[in-house]
BATORPA-273982 format. One line per field, with one value per residue (C-alpha): y, x, z; residue number from 1. Coordinates in nm, 2 decimals. Layout:
<rs>
Y = [Y	...]
X = [X	...]
Z = [Z	...]
pos = [NUM	...]
</rs>
This chain:
<rs>
Y = [-1.01	-1.02	-0.75	-0.38	-0.17	0.21	0.51	0.71	1.03	0.90	0.88	0.57	0.35	0.45	0.32	0.32	0.57	0.89	0.81	0.77	0.47	0.20	0.06	-0.23	-0.36	-0.72	-0.84	-0.99	-1.14	-0.80	-0.57	-0.45	-0.47	-0.17	-0.02	-0.16	-0.03	-0.23	-0.04	0.24	0.28	0.46	0.34	-0.02	-0.27	-0.65	-0.91	-1.21	-1.40	-1.13	-1.03	-0.67	-0.40	-0.05	0.25	0.20	0.55	0.45	0.57	0.91	1.08	0.91	0.94	1.14	0.85	0.62	0.26	0.00	-0.30	-0.64	-0.66	-0.96	-0.96	-1.15	-1.14	-0.81	-0.64	-0.55	-0.74	-0.69	-0.47	-0.64	-0.36	-0.44	-0.40	-0.22	0.01	0.21	0.50	0.62	0.79	0.78	0.51	0.53	0.42	0.06	-0.12	-0.49	-0.66	-0.89	-1.20	-1.05	-1.05	-0.68	-0.38	-0.02	0.27	0.63	0.85	1.22	1.27	1.10	1.14	0.95	0.61	0.30	-0.07	-0.37	-0.72	-1.02	-1.26	-1.64	-1.63	-1.40	-1.09	-0.77	-0.67	-0.33	-0.05	0.07	0.44	0.47	0.83	0.68	0.49	0.77	0.85	1.21	1.27	1.40	1.07	0.88	0.68	0.37	0.12	-0.19	-0.31	-0.64	-0.83	-0.70	-0.54	-0.17	0.07	0.38	0.67	1.03	1.32	1.69	1.63	1.38	1.00	0.85	0.49	0.28	-0.08	-0.28	-0.38	-0.07	-0.25	-0.61	-0.49	-0.40	-0.75	-0.90]
X = [0.42	0.10	-0.10	-0.01	-0.21	-0.20	-0.38	-0.55	-0.75	-1.01	-1.39	-1.48	-1.76	-2.12	-2.22	-1.86	-1.75	-1.58	-1.26	-0.90	-0.91	-0.69	-0.72	-0.53	-0.40	-0.31	-0.03	-0.16	0.03	0.00	0.10	-0.13	-0.51	-0.73	-0.74	-1.01	-1.14	-1.01	-1.14	-1.08	-0.77	-0.44	-0.08	-0.10	0.16	0.22	0.45	0.60	0.28	0.09	-0.14	-0.24	-0.27	-0.39	-0.53	-0.90	-1.05	-1.42	-1.47	-1.30	-1.62	-1.80	-1.56	-1.27	-1.03	-0.85	-0.75	-0.51	-0.67	-0.59	-0.76	-0.94	-0.90	-1.11	-1.01	-0.82	-1.10	-1.10	-1.39	-1.33	-1.13	-1.04	-0.94	-0.63	-0.65	-0.33	-0.35	-0.66	-0.58	-0.32	-0.59	-0.58	-0.34	-0.22	0.04	0.09	0.41	0.41	0.75	0.83	0.79	0.47	0.62	0.58	0.39	0.51	0.27	0.23	-0.02	-0.09	-0.13	0.19	0.42	0.52	0.63	0.52	0.60	0.39	0.51	0.28	0.23	0.23	-0.15	-0.17	-0.27	-0.07	0.15	0.14	0.26	0.62	0.67	0.98	1.03	1.15	1.41	1.58	1.33	1.23	0.86	0.82	0.93	0.66	0.56	0.78	0.88	1.09	1.30	1.18	1.48	1.39	1.73	1.65	1.39	1.31	1.10	1.02	1.14	1.12	1.08	1.36	1.38	1.60	1.71	1.85	1.95	1.64	1.84	1.68	1.35	1.47	1.63	1.29	1.14	1.00]
Z = [-1.53	-1.73	-1.57	-1.50	-1.25	-1.26	-1.12	-1.39	-1.36	-1.60	-1.55	-1.35	-1.48	-1.39	-1.05	-0.92	-0.64	-0.76	-0.57	-0.67	-0.90	-1.05	-1.40	-1.54	-1.87	-1.96	-2.18	-2.51	-2.80	-2.97	-2.68	-2.41	-2.38	-2.35	-1.99	-1.76	-1.43	-1.13	-0.83	-0.59	-0.39	-0.36	-0.35	-0.45	-0.33	-0.37	-0.24	-0.41	-0.38	-0.58	-0.29	-0.33	-0.06	-0.10	0.08	0.11	0.03	0.06	0.41	0.36	0.29	0.58	0.87	0.72	0.75	0.51	0.60	0.48	0.31	0.16	-0.18	-0.32	-0.70	-0.95	-1.31	-1.25	-1.07	-0.70	-0.55	-0.17	0.06	0.39	0.63	0.82	1.20	1.29	1.59	1.50	1.72	1.46	1.26	0.88	0.75	0.40	0.14	0.23	0.13	0.19	0.22	-0.07	0.16	0.32	0.67	0.74	0.62	0.61	0.60	0.69	0.86	0.87	0.50	0.39	0.68	0.99	0.88	1.07	1.05	1.15	1.15	1.07	1.36	1.33	1.34	1.04	1.24	1.24	1.53	1.70	1.48	1.54	1.50	1.28	1.39	1.72	1.52	1.33	1.06	1.00	1.08	0.72	0.56	0.39	0.08	0.16	-0.10	-0.05	-0.34	-0.50	-0.36	-0.01	0.05	0.04	0.17	-0.04	0.09	0.01	0.22	0.14	-0.23	-0.27	-0.27	0.00	0.06	0.34	0.39	0.50	0.81	0.98	0.96	1.02	1.34	1.47	1.40	1.73]
pos = [1	2	3	4	5	6	7	8	9	10	11	12	13	14	15	16	17	18	19	20	21	22	23	24	25	26	27	28	29	30	31	32	33	34	35	36	37	38	39	40	41	42	43	44	45	46	47	48	49	50	51	52	53	54	55	56	57	58	59	60	61	62	63	64	65	66	67	68	69	70	71	72	73	74	75	76	77	78	79	80	81	82	83	84	85	86	87	88	89	90	91	92	93	94	95	96	97	98	99	100	101	102	103	104	105	106	107	108	109	110	111	112	113	114	115	116	117	118	119	120	121	122	123	124	125	126	127	128	129	130	131	132	133	134	135	136	137	138	139	140	141	142	143	144	145	146	147	148	149	150	151	152	153	154	155	156	157	158	159	160	161	162	163	164	165	166	167	168	169	170	171	172	173	174]
</rs>
């Protein structure tokens, strides 16, 4: 609770890619620090352990796709993006939401639609993506967010915010 990340349409520092960017502020005895550039990405998520996940936008101009990435952070700045290998045939993956305990990841494809879930295996790799439209979710649902206590799943659908008990995801756990 000492650092706050946010997207900001603000010029990025010279030498940084002109992509959607995160900045951060840190709590000081007098309030909040001045904003500092953290790195490129979109839709930041973290679990209880503080590990950050985001949409890696860096390859969008090269191959037209975005990817999910685990972010290495050094002193608030994103220093490495480790692409997650989750069923690459899905095309552009975006808007990751890591479970508070880190045991599963929710994301969407198709520009913010078609929710998927992937469960972390014992060896630390990610399991095959589960298409949530085959489990009652509308194909236009996207932008998943799990409550900090892990009990509820929130998502956007047709301009509204919806929520369901997280049981709908837990029941899919292998």
